[in-house]
C-alpha positions in Angstrom: 19.9 -70.0 -37.5 23.3 -70.2 -39.0 22.3 -73.1 -41.2 19.2 -71.2 -42.2 21.1 -68.1 -43.0 23.6 -70.0 -45.2 20.9 -71.9 -47.0 18.9 -68.8 -47.6 21.8 -66.8 -48.9 23.2 -69.6 -51.1 19.8 -70.2 -52.6 19.1 -66.6 -53.4 22.5 -65.2 -54.4 25.8 -65.8 -56.1 29.0 -63.8 -55.8 27.6 -61.6 -53.0 28.9 -60.4 -49.7 27.3 -61.1 -46.3 28.1 -60.3 -42.7 27.9 -62.7 -39.7 28.2 -60.8 -36.4 28.8 -61.7 -32.8 29.8 -59.8 -29.7 33.4 -60.7 -30.5 34.9 -62.6 -33.4 36.3 -65.1 -30.9 32.8 -65.8 -29.5 31.4 -66.0 -33.0 34.1 -68.5 -34.1 33.5 -70.6 -31.0 29.7 -70.6 -31.0 28.9 -70.6 -34.8 31.7 -70.7 -37.3 33.6 -73.7 -35.8 30.5 -75.9 -36.3 29.5 -74.9 -39.8 31.7 -77.3 -41.6 30.3 -80.2 -39.6 26.7 -79.2 -39.8 26.8 -78.5 -43.6 29.2 -81.3 -44.6 28.3 -82.7 -48.0 26.1 -79.7 -48.8 28.6 -76.9 -49.1 32.3 -76.4 -49.3 33.4 -74.0 -46.5 36.8 -72.3 -46.5 37.8 -70.0 -43.6 40.5 -67.3 -44.0 41.2 -66.5 -40.4 43.6 -63.7 -41.2 40.9 -61.9 -43.2 38.0 -62.8 -40.8 35.9 -64.3 -43.5 34.6 -67.6 -44.8 33.8 -68.6 -48.4 30.9 -70.9 -49.1 30.5 -72.8 -52.4 28.1 -75.3 -53.9 26.5 -76.1 -57.3 28.5 -73.3 -59.2 27.6 -70.6 -56.6 30.1 -68.9 -54.3 29.4 -66.3 -51.6 31.7 -64.5 -49.1 30.7 -64.0 -45.4 32.7 -61.5 -43.4 32.9 -62.0 -39.6 32.5 -59.0 -37.3 32.6 -58.4 -33.5 30.2 -55.7 -32.2 31.4 -55.3 -28.7 31.3 -51.5 -28.2 30.2 -48.2 -29.7 33.3 -47.9 -31.8 32.6 -51.2 -33.6 30.3 -49.6 -36.1 33.3 -48.2 -38.0 34.5 -51.7 -38.9 31.6 -52.3 -41.2 31.2 -48.9 -42.8 31.4 -48.7 -46.6 30.5 -52.4 -47.4 27.7 -53.5 -49.7 25.9 -56.5 -48.3 23.1 -58.9 -49.3 22.3 -59.9 -45.8 23.5 -59.9 -42.2 23.2 -62.4 -39.3 23.5 -61.1 -35.7 24.2 -63.8 -33.2 23.2 -62.5 -29.7 22.2 -59.2 -31.0 21.1 -57.9 -27.5 24.8 -57.9 -26.5 25.7 -55.5 -29.3 25.5 -51.7 -29.3 22.7 -50.2 -31.4 25.1 -48.1 -33.4 26.9 -51.2 -34.7 23.7 -53.1 -35.5 22.1 -50.2 -37.4 25.3 -49.5 -39.3 25.4 -53.2 -40.4 21.8 -53.1 -41.4 22.4 -49.9 -43.4 25.0 -51.7 -45.5 22.4 -54.2 -46.8 21.6 -52.4 -50.1 21.3 -55.4 -52.4 17.8 -56.1 -53.6 16.0 -58.7 -51.5 18.5 -58.5 -48.6 17.4 -59.5 -45.1 18.4 -59.2 -41.5 18.6 -62.2 -39.2 18.7 -61.9 -35.4 18.9 -64.1 -32.3 19.4 -63.3 -28.7 18.5 -64.2 -25.1 16.1 -61.7 -23.5 17.4 -58.7 -21.5 15.7 -55.8 -19.7 12.3 -54.8 -21.3 13.7 -51.3 -21.8 16.4 -52.7 -24.1 16.5 -51.0 -27.5 16.2 -54.2 -29.5 13.1 -55.3 -27.6 11.4 -51.9 -28.1 12.4 -51.3 -31.7 12.1 -54.8 -33.1 10.2 -57.3 -31.0 7.5 -54.8 -30.0 7.4 -53.3 -33.6 7.7 -56.7 -35.4 4.4 -56.2 -37.3 5.3 -52.7 -38.5 8.8 -54.0 -39.6 7.4 -57.1 -41.3 9.6 -59.3 -39.1 9.1 -63.0 -38.4 9.3 -63.4 -34.6 10.0 -66.9 -33.1 10.0 -67.4 -29.3 11.9 -70.4 -28.1 12.3 -71.9 -24.7 14.7 -74.6 -23.4 12.1 -77.3 -24.3 12.6 -76.5 -28.0 16.2 -77.6 -27.8 15.9 -81.3 -28.8 19.5 -82.0 -28.1 19.1 -81.6 -24.3 18.2 -84.6 -22.2 15.6 -84.3 -19.4 18.4 -84.5 -16.9 20.3 -81.6 -18.4 17.1 -79.5 -18.6 16.4 -80.2 -15.0 20.0 -79.2 -14.0 19.6 -75.9 -15.9 16.3 -75.1 -14.3 17.9 -75.5 -10.9 20.8 -73.2 -11.8 18.6 -70.1 -12.2 16.1 -68.2 -10.0 14.4 -64.9 -10.2 15.0 -62.7 -13.2 17.6 -65.1 -14.7 15.1 -68.0 -14.5 12.4 -65.9 -16.3 14.9 -64.8 -18.9 17.0 -67.9 -19.7 14.5 -70.6 -18.9 11.1 -69.0 -19.8 12.6 -66.6 -22.4 10.8 -63.5 -21.1 12.0 -59.9 -21.4 11.6 -59.0 -17.7 13.1 -56.3 -15.4 15.5 -57.1 -12.7 14.1 -56.0 -9.3 14.3 -56.6 -5.6 17.2 -58.4 -4.0 20.0 -59.6 -6.3 20.5 -62.9 -4.4 17.0 -63.8 -2.9 18.1 -67.5 -2.9 20.7 -66.8 -0.1 19.5 -69.0 2.8 21.1 -68.9 6.2 20.2 -72.5 6.8 21.7 -73.7 3.6 24.7 -71.4 3.1 26.1 -70.6 6.5 28.3 -73.0 8.5 29.4 -72.8 12.2 32.8 -74.5 12.0 35.7 -73.5 9.9 36.8 -76.4 7.7 40.0 -78.1 9.0 43.1 -77.2 6.9 43.5 -79.7 4.2 46.6 -79.9 2.0 44.5 -81.1 -0.9 42.3 -78.0 -0.7 43.1 -74.8 -2.6 43.0 -71.4 -0.9 42.4 -68.0 -2.5 41.8 -64.4 -1.4 39.5 -62.0 -3.2 39.7 -58.2 -2.7 37.5 -55.2 -3.5 39.7 -52.2 -3.0 38.5 -49.1 -1.4 40.0 -46.0 0.2 37.0 -43.7 1.0 34.8 -46.7 0.4 35.3 -49.9 2.5 38.2 -52.3 1.7 36.7 -55.8 1.6 38.5 -59.2 1.3 37.6 -62.8 1.7 39.7 -65.9 2.4 38.2 -68.9 0.4 38.7 -72.6 0.9 38.1 -74.6 -2.3 37.5 -78.3 -2.0 38.2 -79.9 -5.4 36.9 -83.3 -4.4 33.4 -82.1 -3.5 33.4 -79.0 -5.8 32.5 -76.6 -3.0 34.0 -73.3 -1.8 33.7 -71.8 1.7 34.4 -68.2 2.7 36.1 -68.9 6.0 37.3 -65.4 7.0 36.5 -61.9 5.9 38.2 -58.5 6.2 36.0 -55.4 6.0 37.6 -52.1 6.8 35.5 -48.9 6.7 38.2 -46.3 6.1 36.4 -43.1 5.1 38.1 -39.7 5.0 38.8 -39.7 8.8 40.3 -43.2 9.1 41.9 -43.6 5.6 45.0 -45.8 5.6 47.7 -46.4 2.9 48.3 -49.5 0.9 51.1 -50.7 3.2 48.6 -50.9 6.0 46.1 -52.7 3.8 48.8 -55.2 2.9 49.4 -55.9 6.6 45.6 -56.4 7.1 45.7 -59.0 4.2 48.6 -60.8 5.8 46.7 -61.0 9.0 43.7 -62.4 7.1 45.7 -65.0 5.3 47.8 -66.1 8.3 49.5 -69.5 7.6 47.1 -70.5 4.7 49.1 -71.3 1.5 47.0 -69.2 -0.9 47.4 -69.6 -4.6 46.7 -66.0 -5.5 45.0 -62.8 -4.5 42.3 -61.9 -7.1 41.7 -58.2 -6.9 39.7 -55.3 -8.4 41.4 -54.6 -11.7 41.4 -50.8 -11.1 43.5 -51.2 -7.9 46.9 -50.9 -9.8 48.7 -49.3 -6.8 47.5 -52.0 -4.4 48.7 -54.7 -6.9 52.1 -53.1 -7.0 52.3 -53.1 -3.2 51.4 -56.8 -3.0 53.9 -57.8 -5.7 56.6 -55.7 -4.2 57.0 -58.1 -1.2 57.0 -61.2 -3.5 54.9 -63.3 -1.0 51.7 -63.7 -3.1 50.7 -64.0 -6.7 48.1 -61.5 -7.9 45.4 -62.0 -10.5 43.3 -59.1 -11.8 39.6 -59.9 -11.4 37.3 -60.1 -14.4 34.9 -57.3 -13.6 31.9 -58.3 -15.6 29.0 -57.4 -13.2 26.0 -59.1 -14.8 27.7 -62.3 -15.8 29.5 -62.4 -12.5 26.1 -62.0 -10.6 24.7 -64.8 -12.8 27.6 -67.0 -11.9 27.2 -66.4 -8.1 23.5 -67.1 -8.5 24.2 -70.5 -10.1 26.6 -71.5 -7.3 24.3 -70.4 -4.5 21.5 -72.4 -6.1 23.7 -75.4 -6.6 25.0 -75.5 -3.0 28.6 -74.8 -4.1 29.1 -71.7 -1.9 29.2 -71.6 1.9 30.1 -68.9 4.4 31.4 -69.1 8.0 28.9 -67.3 10.2 31.7 -65.0 11.4 31.5 -63.2 8.0 29.0 -60.7 9.3 29.5 -58.0 6.7 29.0 -60.5 3.9 25.8 -61.8 5.5 24.5 -58.2 6.0 25.2 -57.3 2.3 23.3 -60.4 1.1 20.2 -58.9 2.9 20.5 -55.5 1.2 22.2 -55.9 -2.2 19.5 -54.9 -4.7 18.7 -53.9 -8.2 17.9 -50.4 -9.1 14.2 -49.8 -9.7 13.1 -48.7 -13.2 16.6 -48.6 -14.6 16.8 -48.8 -18.4 19.5 -51.4 -18.1 20.1 -54.0 -15.4 22.0 -52.1 -12.7 22.7 -52.8 -9.1 22.6 -50.2 -6.4 26.2 -49.2 -5.7 25.9 -49.1 -1.9 26.9 -51.7 0.7 28.2 -54.0 -2.1 31.9 -54.4 -1.4 31.8 -58.0 0.0 29.4 -58.8 -2.9 32.0 -57.5 -5.3 34.9 -59.5 -4.0 32.6 -62.6 -3.9 31.8 -62.0 -7.5 35.5 -61.6 -8.4 36.3 -64.9 -6.8 33.4 -66.8 -8.4 33.7 -65.4 -11.9 37.5 -65.2 -12.1 38.6 -68.3 -10.1 35.8 -70.7 -9.3 34.2 -70.5 -12.8 37.3 -72.1 -14.3 37.2 -74.9 -11.8 33.5 -75.7 -12.2 33.0 -74.9 -15.9 32.2 -78.6 -16.8 30.6 -79.6 -13.5 27.8 -77.0 -12.8 
């Protein structure tokens, strides 16, 4: 699409301004801009001015300027106000707020200007699906539906690997390309026969050990001790802590710290990854200087997708003593009829700390393997 957008704009216009938009400028540079010079070598001269967030494209006496924008939240629309554009390209438009997209479109006042969009499917109540895909005839829009089989750069082996990575709603969206609602259990692929073990792995100095924490005072305080085997690329939750405090049995952070020390025992953990909102608990842990702390990346949907991949791939295992974790796997569910994908915020504390560990720690270790 980026090649098509550049070709279209360079064929139609000279000395005009365009916008290329991603969720963030960093993601846009990584996924689109960094490849353009290679893809269009010998056809166009491309000059990037990183400090100004723009590229200049020239060929055959024509030159056009393309501004780069990140549309990550509702405030982003102000970045693009006041411009006059001949076209705009939205990469992963479903990840951008409607206000930003519509402000960018409103700036396209040059005669013959066009909008270009691409995205993975989301919830069928998503505004872009309702306003553009379902209204494509009314809006005179060309709609192209692609699946993984349309990507000619993927080998059959890679396609097979991707198909095994996803199940449920993520399979229907990312493999079949369907706008479907998330419903039912979040992790229906959890299998006691496949994912539970009876024996705690023997301590191994070549393994790496981590603790993940979902902090709660009125809500439960949940933590897991994880054994990561870098040779076999597997991770096992070998112990859990699940304290139901509530108003009657609420304890302070000092007491939670002692509980964590009991959970860890003699294991040489690399760090404690913790709910990023638990600032006071982080201070308590750091005060004693015994453990490093890393704030978790609390991206719920991407975190759930990552846990799903690792369950499907057989990366994750759990000792059968982790009763609260096993119980939550059986009840952790999507909200019915929600306008956006949302999980029910009940009995989800072990699921949250598992997500913190997988998305903040394990993803870095397995990025090029799974």
